[in-house]
C-alpha positions in Angstrom: 157.6 106.0 104.2 159.5 108.0 101.4 162.1 110.8 102.3 159.6 113.3 101.0 156.7 111.9 103.0 159.0 111.8 106.3 160.1 115.5 105.6 156.4 116.5 105.3 155.3 114.6 108.4 158.1 116.1 110.4 157.4 119.8 109.2 153.5 119.3 109.4 154.0 118.1 113.3 156.0 121.3 113.9 153.3 123.5 112.7 151.4 124.6 116.0 148.4 125.9 114.0 147.6 122.6 112.6 147.6 121.0 116.0 145.4 123.7 117.4 142.9 123.1 114.7 143.0 119.4 115.1 144.2 118.8 111.5 146.1 115.8 110.2 148.0 114.6 107.1 145.8 112.3 105.2 147.8 111.8 101.9 151.1 112.8 100.8 152.0 111.9 96.9 154.1 113.5 94.4 152.4 116.9 93.8 149.5 116.3 96.1 148.7 116.6 99.8 145.6 116.2 101.6 144.8 117.5 105.2 142.0 116.3 107.1 140.0 118.4 109.5 137.3 117.3 111.9 134.6 119.5 112.9 135.1 121.1 116.3 133.1 123.7 118.0 136.4 125.3 118.8 136.9 126.4 115.2 133.5 127.4 114.5 132.2 130.9 113.9 129.1 132.4 115.2 126.6 130.5 112.9 128.2 127.0 113.6 130.0 126.9 110.4 133.9 126.0 110.6 135.5 129.5 110.4 137.0 130.7 107.1 140.3 131.2 108.8 140.4 127.4 109.8 139.5 126.3 106.2 141.9 128.8 104.7 144.7 127.6 106.8 144.4 123.9 106.1 144.1 124.4 102.3 147.0 126.9 102.4 149.2 124.1 104.0 148.0 121.6 101.7 149.0 123.7 98.7 152.4 124.5 100.6 153.0 120.8 101.3 152.2 119.9 97.7 154.6 122.4 96.4 157.3 121.0 98.8 157.0 117.6 97.2 158.5 119.4 94.0 160.8 121.9 95.7 164.7 121.2 95.0 166.7 119.7 97.7 167.9 122.1 100.2 164.9 124.1 100.1 161.5 125.1 102.2 158.4 126.8 100.9 156.4 129.8 101.9 153.2 131.0 100.5 153.7 134.4 98.6 150.0 134.7 97.6 146.6 133.1 97.4 143.1 133.6 96.5 140.4 131.7 98.1 136.7 131.5 96.9 134.2 130.2 99.6 131.4 128.4 97.6 129.2 127.4 100.6 129.1 127.5 104.2 131.6 125.0 105.9 129.1 122.6 107.3 130.1 118.9 108.0 131.3 116.4 110.2 134.7 116.6 108.7 136.8 118.2 106.0 139.3 117.5 103.3 141.8 120.0 102.1 143.2 118.9 98.7 146.4 120.7 97.4 147.8 120.0 93.9 150.7 121.5 92.2 149.8 122.8 88.8 153.2 124.2 87.6 156.8 123.8 89.5 159.2 126.2 88.3 162.7 126.9 89.8 161.4 129.4 92.3 157.8 129.5 92.2 155.1 126.7 92.3 151.4 127.5 91.4 148.9 125.2 93.2 145.3 124.8 93.3 143.5 123.7 96.4 140.0 122.3 97.1 138.1 121.8 100.5 135.5 119.1 100.7 132.7 118.8 103.4 131.4 115.5 104.4 128.5 115.2 106.2 128.3 111.3 106.5 129.5 108.9 103.9 132.9 108.8 102.4 131.5 109.0 98.7 129.3 112.1 99.4 130.8 115.5 99.8 130.3 119.1 98.6 133.1 121.6 97.6 133.0 124.3 100.0 136.2 126.2 98.9 138.7 126.6 96.1 142.2 128.1 96.3 144.9 129.2 93.8 148.2 129.8 95.5 151.9 130.8 94.6 154.4 129.2 96.8 158.1 130.1 96.7 161.0 127.8 97.2 163.5 129.3 99.9 166.9 127.7 100.7 167.0 126.4 104.1 169.4 128.3 106.2 172.4 126.5 107.3 171.4 126.7 111.0 167.9 125.4 110.1 169.2 122.4 108.6 171.4 121.7 111.5 168.4 121.8 113.8 169.4 125.1 115.5 
């Protein structure tokens, strides 16, 4: 596991929301991160779709971690802005949020995100949401980097 993959895995494990949702890292590559989300009644809304808040959370995290693969050493990332389009109901047995870096600058990174819904086979999916996000590189505070 590379240093970047390890850093993202540690950070991801510290996110209580991802644990609550049942999400897990599926891929960490240069400029791209995938997060898997199994369907659960606990994250559904009243019509038995996965709630838009759950879908938004995993694709926002996928974009943020994709940006972190490009962030300068000594920096963390935070989301400054995003826009999400829900294309169809979040129906499926499992979902995959894909975040990709489109442009990485010194302080801002622009990412696109896509959420795929899988009903059965690995090859068959429907895109249910698209995101564009602006991620900010922020210096890690000294106390943060020391584990305090």
